[in-house]
C-alpha positions as CSV (number, residue, x, y, z in Angstrom):
1,M,26.3,-18.9,-13.8
2,N,23.0,-17.7,-15.1
3,L,19.5,-19.1,-15.8
4,N,20.1,-19.5,-19.6
5,Q,23.1,-21.6,-19.0
6,L,21.1,-24.0,-16.9
7,Y,18.3,-24.2,-19.5
8,Y,20.9,-24.8,-22.2
9,F,22.7,-27.5,-20.1
10,S,19.4,-29.3,-19.5
11,K,18.4,-29.2,-23.2
12,L,21.8,-30.4,-24.4
13,A,21.7,-33.2,-21.8
14,K,18.4,-34.5,-23.3
15,V,19.3,-34.0,-27.0
16,E,22.9,-35.0,-26.8
17,H,23.8,-33.0,-29.9
18,Y,25.0,-29.4,-30.1
19,T,23.4,-28.5,-33.4
20,K,20.0,-30.0,-32.6
21,A,20.0,-28.5,-29.1
22,A,20.9,-25.1,-30.5
23,E,18.0,-25.3,-33.0
24,E,15.5,-26.2,-30.3
25,L,16.8,-23.4,-28.2
26,S,16.6,-21.0,-31.2
27,I,20.2,-19.9,-30.7
28,T,23.4,-20.5,-32.7
29,Q,25.7,-23.4,-32.0
30,P,28.6,-21.2,-31.1
31,S,26.4,-19.5,-28.5
32,L,25.5,-22.8,-27.0
33,S,29.1,-24.0,-27.0
34,H,30.2,-20.8,-25.3
35,A,27.5,-21.1,-22.6
36,I,28.4,-24.7,-21.8
37,G,32.1,-23.8,-21.8
38,C,31.5,-21.0,-19.3
39,L,29.4,-23.3,-17.1
40,E,32.1,-26.0,-17.1
41,K,34.8,-23.4,-16.3
42,E,32.8,-22.1,-13.4
43,L,32.2,-25.6,-12.0
44,G,35.8,-26.6,-12.7
45,T,34.8,-29.9,-14.4
46,K,33.7,-31.3,-17.7
47,L,30.0,-31.9,-18.0
48,F,30.0,-33.5,-21.5
49,A,32.2,-36.0,-23.3
50,K,32.2,-36.5,-27.1
51,Q,30.7,-39.7,-28.5
52,G,31.0,-39.7,-32.3
53,R,28.9,-36.7,-33.5
54,N,27.0,-36.6,-30.2
55,V,27.9,-35.7,-26.7
56,I,27.0,-37.5,-23.5
57,L,27.0,-36.5,-19.9
58,T,30.0,-37.3,-17.8
59,K,29.7,-38.7,-14.3
60,Y,29.8,-35.1,-12.9
61,G,27.3,-33.9,-15.6
62,R,24.8,-36.6,-14.5
63,F,25.2,-35.6,-10.9
64,F,24.8,-31.9,-11.7
65,L,21.8,-32.5,-13.9
66,E,19.7,-33.9,-11.0
67,Y,20.0,-30.5,-9.2
68,V,19.5,-28.5,-12.3
69,E,16.3,-30.3,-13.2
70,E,15.0,-30.0,-9.7
71,S,15.8,-26.2,-9.7
72,L,14.2,-25.6,-13.0
73,K,11.1,-27.6,-11.9
74,V,10.7,-25.4,-8.8
75,L,11.3,-22.3,-10.8
76,D,8.6,-23.4,-13.4
77,T,6.2,-24.0,-10.5
78,G,6.9,-20.5,-9.2
79,I,6.3,-19.0,-12.6
80,K,3.0,-20.8,-13.0
81,K,1.8,-19.8,-9.5
82,T,2.9,-16.2,-10.0
83,K,0.9,-16.0,-13.2
84,A,-2.1,-17.6,-11.5
85,M,-1.9,-15.1,-8.7
86,T,-1.6,-12.1,-11.0
87,G,-3.8,-13.1,-14.0
88,Q,-6.7,-11.3,-15.4
89,T,-9.3,-13.9,-14.4
90,E,-7.6,-15.5,-11.4
91,G,-5.5,-14.3,-8.5
92,V,-5.0,-13.7,-4.8
93,V,-6.0,-10.6,-2.8
94,E,-4.2,-10.1,0.5
95,L,-6.8,-8.3,2.6
96,A,-6.4,-7.0,6.1
97,Y,-9.0,-5.3,8.3
98,I,-9.6,-4.0,11.8
99,Y,-11.4,-6.1,14.4
100,T,-14.8,-4.4,14.2
101,L,-15.2,-5.3,10.6
102,G,-14.8,-9.0,10.9
103,S,-18.3,-10.0,11.8
104,K,-20.2,-8.4,9.0
105,F,-18.6,-5.6,6.9
106,V,-15.7,-7.6,5.3
107,P,-17.5,-11.0,5.0
108,Q,-20.5,-9.3,3.3
109,L,-18.3,-7.1,1.0
110,V,-16.1,-10.0,-0.1
111,G,-19.1,-12.3,-0.5
112,D,-20.9,-9.8,-2.7
113,F,-17.8,-9.4,-4.8
114,I,-17.4,-13.1,-5.4
115,R,-21.1,-13.5,-6.2
116,A,-21.0,-10.6,-8.6
117,N,-17.9,-12.0,-10.4
118,E,-18.6,-15.7,-10.6
119,E,-16.4,-16.1,-13.7
120,L,-13.3,-15.1,-11.6
121,K,-11.1,-17.5,-9.7
122,V,-10.2,-15.3,-6.8
123,K,-8.8,-16.2,-3.4
124,F,-8.7,-13.9,-0.4
125,H,-6.2,-14.2,2.4
126,F,-7.5,-12.5,5.5
127,T,-5.5,-10.8,8.3
128,V,-6.9,-8.9,11.3
129,G,-5.1,-6.3,13.4
130,N,-5.2,-2.7,14.6
131,T,-4.8,0.3,12.2
132,S,-1.1,0.9,12.9
133,E,-0.3,-2.8,12.2
134,L,-2.3,-2.8,9.0
135,I,-0.6,0.5,7.7
136,Q,2.8,-1.0,8.4
137,G,1.8,-4.2,6.5
138,L,0.8,-2.1,3.5
139,K,4.1,-0.3,3.6
140,E,5.9,-3.7,3.6
141,E,3.6,-4.9,0.9
142,R,2.3,-7.8,3.0
143,Y,-1.2,-6.6,2.3
144,D,-2.8,-5.4,-0.9
145,I,-5.7,-3.6,0.7
146,A,-6.6,-2.7,4.3
147,F,-9.9,-1.6,5.8
148,C,-9.0,0.6,8.8
149,S,-9.2,4.1,10.4
150,M,-7.5,7.1,8.9
151,A,-3.8,7.4,9.9
152,E,-2.3,10.8,10.0
153,K,1.1,11.6,8.4
154,E,1.1,8.7,6.0
155,P,1.8,10.3,2.6
156,G,2.5,7.0,1.0
157,I,-1.0,5.6,1.8
158,Q,-4.1,6.4,-0.1
159,F,-7.3,6.4,2.0
160,T,-10.8,6.1,0.5
161,E,-13.8,6.5,2.8
162,V,-16.0,3.4,2.5
163,G,-18.2,3.4,5.6
164,M,-18.9,4.5,9.1
165,E,-19.9,3.2,12.5
166,N,-21.9,5.0,15.2
167,L,-20.1,5.4,18.6
168,V,-22.2,4.3,21.6
169,V,-21.8,3.9,25.3
170,V,-21.7,0.2,26.3
171,V,-22.4,-0.7,29.9
172,P,-23.0,-4.0,31.8
173,K,-26.4,-5.2,32.6
174,G,-27.6,-3.8,35.9
175,H,-25.3,-0.8,35.7
176,P,-26.7,2.5,37.1
177,L,-26.9,3.8,33.5
178,S,-28.4,0.6,32.0
179,D,-32.0,1.8,32.1
180,E,-31.1,4.8,30.0
181,K,-31.6,4.8,26.2
182,I,-29.7,8.0,25.7
183,V,-26.9,9.3,28.0
184,D,-24.9,12.5,28.2
185,L,-21.1,12.2,27.8
186,E,-20.7,13.9,31.2
187,R,-22.6,11.2,32.9
188,A,-20.7,8.5,31.1
189,A,-17.4,10.1,32.0
190,A,-18.2,9.7,35.7
191,Y,-17.6,6.0,35.5
192,P,-14.3,4.1,35.0
193,Q,-13.6,3.6,31.3
194,I,-12.2,0.8,29.2
195,F,-10.2,2.5,26.5
196,Y,-8.7,1.3,23.2
197,T,-4.9,1.1,23.3
198,K,-3.0,4.1,22.0
199,N,-2.1,2.4,18.7
200,S,-5.7,1.9,17.9
201,G,-7.1,4.2,15.1
202,L,-10.2,4.8,17.3
203,R,-8.4,6.0,20.4
204,P,-7.8,9.5,19.1
205,V,-11.4,9.8,18.2
206,V,-12.6,8.9,21.7
207,D,-9.9,11.1,23.4
208,K,-11.0,14.0,21.3
209,M,-14.6,13.6,22.4
210,F,-13.6,13.9,26.0
211,E,-11.1,16.7,25.4
212,Q,-13.7,18.9,23.6
213,A,-16.1,18.4,26.5
214,K,-13.2,19.2,28.9
215,L,-13.8,15.8,30.6
216,H,-11.1,13.6,32.2
217,P,-12.5,10.1,32.9
218,R,-10.5,7.5,34.7
219,A,-9.0,4.8,32.5
220,A,-9.7,1.5,34.2
221,Y,-8.2,-0.7,31.4
222,E,-6.9,-0.5,27.8
223,I,-7.5,-3.1,25.2
224,E,-7.1,-3.5,21.5
225,E,-9.9,-5.7,20.3
226,D,-13.6,-4.8,20.3
227,G,-15.0,-8.2,21.2
228,S,-12.7,-8.4,24.2
229,M,-13.6,-4.8,25.2
230,A,-17.3,-5.7,25.2
231,G,-16.5,-8.8,27.2
232,L,-14.8,-6.8,29.9
233,V,-17.8,-4.4,30.0
234,A,-20.1,-7.4,30.4
235,Q,-18.1,-8.5,33.4
236,N,-18.3,-5.1,35.0
237,F,-14.7,-4.0,34.5
238,G,-15.9,-0.6,33.4
239,I,-17.9,1.0,30.6
240,A,-16.7,1.8,27.1
241,I,-17.3,4.1,24.2
242,M,-17.0,2.0,21.1
243,P,-18.6,1.3,17.7
244,E,-22.1,-0.1,17.5
245,I,-21.0,-3.5,16.1
246,P,-23.3,-6.6,15.7
247,I,-21.5,-8.6,18.4
248,L,-22.8,-6.3,21.1
249,N,-26.3,-7.7,20.6
250,Q,-25.1,-11.1,21.7
251,M,-23.5,-10.0,25.0
252,D,-24.8,-9.1,28.4
253,V,-24.4,-5.4,27.9
254,E,-26.7,-2.4,27.3
255,I,-26.1,-0.1,24.3
256,L,-26.8,3.6,25.0
257,Q,-26.8,6.4,22.5
258,L,-24.8,9.5,23.2
259,R,-26.9,12.7,23.6
260,K,-25.7,15.7,21.5
261,Q,-22.8,13.7,20.2
262,H,-22.5,12.9,16.6
263,Q,-19.1,11.3,16.5
264,K,-18.7,8.5,14.1
265,R,-15.9,6.0,13.3
266,Y,-15.1,6.3,9.6
267,I,-13.9,3.3,7.8
268,Y,-11.4,3.7,5.0
269,M,-10.0,1.5,2.3
270,A,-6.2,2.0,2.5
271,Q,-3.7,1.2,-0.3
272,G,-0.1,2.0,-1.0
273,K,0.2,4.9,-3.4
274,D,2.0,4.2,-6.7
275,K,2.2,0.5,-5.8
276,Y,1.7,-2.1,-8.5
277,Q,-1.7,-3.7,-8.3
278,T,-2.4,-7.1,-9.8
279,P,-5.5,-7.1,-12.1
280,M,-7.5,-9.0,-9.4
281,V,-6.6,-6.5,-6.7
282,K,-7.6,-3.6,-9.0
283,K,-10.9,-5.3,-9.8
284,F,-11.7,-5.6,-6.1
285,S,-10.6,-2.1,-5.3
286,D,-12.7,-0.7,-8.1
287,Y,-15.7,-2.7,-7.0
288,V,-15.4,-1.3,-3.5
289,K,-15.2,2.3,-4.8
290,R,-18.2,1.7,-7.0
291,R,-20.2,0.5,-4.0
292,V,-19.4,3.6,-2.1
293,L,-20.2,6.0,-5.0
């Protein structure tokens, strides 16, 4: 059983005449007869009965028609929605990003794109996660584009640098370092640290800072999400080296610059190499690249 047979069956059921149905389907009458015959053979029953020069549905044909029409209706809806998702002037972009980018970077970028392309009917579906989760999502084609850290040994992923974040020391109000504006890494390392989890794209960056300085701070806690990290700092669970993100200004913490440290967290637009891009995804990707250049 194939899709053409179902279309042919539905048309013949409506027209009730082989010649007329074949003309409307732009096929020959023998081709139509053969298709219906194969369908009846597979189902093991007669779907049509002769009535003069016409044909009418049998009891079993009427029963089967209900399911065929419902199936074709669902398929037609799927075709229309797929075209809408992948059209030149309308479509959907599956966009994923790391936690730090949710308060300003992504909303501003997407908002600017929509305002600059008011003629487009574009929808964005947003997902938040850590870098390793987002890279896996790109591989599985659950996301079209991800904004995240660089991931090593990912030859199937293309990374385009699109921004950066300064790394700062965040301490709770009243902490011994809280009156400092700038602090040495050595002094910060003397206090218990709240680290990112090992699957975070930022963890290797922070680890490298301490390794290069030959420092071994005590890890008090590990956490994945930046807002939660800042919350733990505010409640005196430890201090943290993290990106200087807008949410820090709303919390009971002090933000200290690192002396003689110029480490930054680079943000990349990640996409699957050699993967099909819908016109809308390509428009957004090109827009991001133009903003960077």
